[in-house]
C-alpha positions as CSV (number, residue, x, y, z in Angstrom):
1,M,10.0,8.7,131.7
2,T,6.8,8.3,129.3
3,L,6.9,9.0,125.6
4,V,4.0,10.6,124.3
5,V,3.5,10.3,120.5
6,L,1.6,13.3,118.7
7,S,0.2,12.4,115.4
8,I,-1.0,15.3,113.2
9,S,-2.1,15.0,109.5
10,A,-0.2,16.6,106.6
11,L,-3.4,18.4,106.0
12,V,-4.0,19.9,109.3
13,L,-0.4,20.8,109.6
14,S,-0.3,22.5,106.1
15,A,-3.6,24.3,106.9
16,V,-2.2,25.7,110.1
17,L,1.0,26.7,108.3
18,T,-0.8,28.3,105.5
19,I,-2.9,30.2,107.9
20,V,0.0,31.3,109.9
21,M,1.7,32.5,106.7
22,L,-1.3,34.5,105.8
23,R,-1.7,36.2,109.2
24,T,1.9,37.1,109.2
25,R,1.7,38.4,105.5
26,Y,4.5,36.2,104.5
27,L,2.0,34.6,102.2
28,R,-0.5,36.6,100.2
29,L,-3.8,35.5,99.2
30,G,-3.2,35.3,95.8
31,G,-0.4,32.7,96.6
32,A,-2.6,30.8,99.0
33,F,-5.2,30.5,96.3
34,T,-2.8,29.3,93.9
35,A,-1.1,26.8,96.5
36,A,-4.7,25.5,97.3
37,C,-5.3,25.1,93.5
38,L,-2.1,23.3,93.0
39,G,-3.1,21.0,95.9
40,Y,-6.6,20.2,94.5
41,F,-5.2,19.4,91.0
42,L,-2.4,17.4,92.0
43,A,-5.0,15.2,94.3
44,A,-7.2,14.7,91.1
45,S,-4.2,14.1,88.7
46,G,-2.4,10.8,88.1
47,A,0.5,11.9,90.1
48,A,-1.3,11.5,93.3
49,P,-0.6,7.9,94.0
50,T,3.2,8.5,93.5
51,I,3.0,11.6,95.9
52,H,1.1,9.5,98.3
53,A,3.6,6.8,98.2
54,F,6.3,9.3,98.7
55,F,5.1,11.0,101.7
56,T,4.2,7.4,103.1
57,S,7.8,6.4,103.0
58,I,8.9,9.8,104.5
59,T,6.7,9.3,107.4
60,A,7.6,5.5,107.8
61,G,11.1,6.7,107.9
62,I,10.4,9.1,110.6
63,A,8.5,6.7,112.6
64,S,11.5,4.3,112.2
65,L,13.9,7.0,113.5
66,T,11.8,7.5,116.6
67,H,11.6,3.9,117.5
68,S,15.6,3.4,117.1
69,F,15.8,6.4,119.6
70,G,13.3,5.4,122.1
């Protein structure tokens, strides 16, 4: 059995989810604009390194879980 690893960046995944939510009208245009502005301003803030470290640790944890099952 061959294990295939698929890696998708968080940016692409969040963009796809936002587009799906907009298409299904689960998220309206104003909410999408607000979320985009929040992401933009968070990336430029002093909290960006902390947020990056948090998501890095989450992805490392998920990666270690997949290695323990394989």
